[in-house]
N, C-alpha and C positions, 0 to 999 in steps of 0.2 A: 547562429540559428539559420536554417534554410530560408531563403528569400523567395517570396511569391508576389506576383503583381495581383493584389486582391481586387483592384478596380475592374479588371477584365475577366477574371476567372474566379469561380467559386471553388474554394479548397475545402475538402472534407477534413475534419480534424485527424482522422485516422491516416489519411494520405500524408498530411503534414508530419505527423509523428513518425511514420514509416520512413520519411526522408531524413530524419534526424539521426545523428550519431549517438552513441551511448552518452557521451559528454553533454551533447545538446539536450538530450532527454532529461538528464539530471538537472541541467540548467533550467529547463522548462518547468520541471517539478518544483524546484526551489522558487522560481518566479511566481508560480501559482500559489504556493504555500505562503510566501512572504507578502504578496500583494492582494491575494484573494482568500485569506485565511478563514474568514467567516464562512464562505461557500465551501471551501475545501474541507474544513473540519466538519461541517454539517453533513456533507456527503459521506465521509468516513464514519461519523458518529451513527448515521442511519444504518450503514452496513454492519457495524459492530453491534448496535442494539438489536438488530434482527438476528445476528448470530448468537448473541447471548440468550435471546428469547427462545431460539430453537434448541439450545442445549441445556437450559435450566431444568427441564423435566428429567434429564438424565444424570443430575448431580448425585453421586453415590456417597460422598463423604466430605468432610471439611477439607481434607487434603486435595480431593478432586476439585472442589470449589476454588481453592487457591491456585491450583494448576490452570484451570479455565481462566481465572482472572489474569494470570501471567500471560497466557496466550492472547487474551483480548487486548492487553496492554501492548504487546508486540504488534498486533494487527493495527492498532491506532497509530503506532509510531513507525510503521514500515518505511516511510520516506526518510527517517533519520538513522536507519540501521547502517552501520559502517560495513566495509568489506570484511573486516575481521569478525564482526558480529554475525554477518551472513554465513561466513565459513563455519562458525560454531553451530549455527542453526542447521546448516547442511550436514554437519557431522552427526548431530542428534537425529535428524531425519533419516539419514542413512542407517544409523544404529538401530532404529526402530522400523526399518523396512519401507520408508516412504520414498526413497530414491533408489 
């Protein structure tokens, strides 16, 4: 992880993350998830709950509800998605015009 002398300088979290390599960012995410799971999960849960609330009015069928539930599960577990999983998601997104 990048080192900063926090006694003499106030470091903005965004500045810190911008100095991290991809490996260090993954390490930081794992550290937060493993040691601050209650806070981390609550933040994600709030975002997912809001997204669910925003889309429940638009549910058109049971199949659509299942689809939305699968997407919400992926949103909650984004930090656990492997490179291979991300590639599959990218293929699906490209297939349906998102990329």
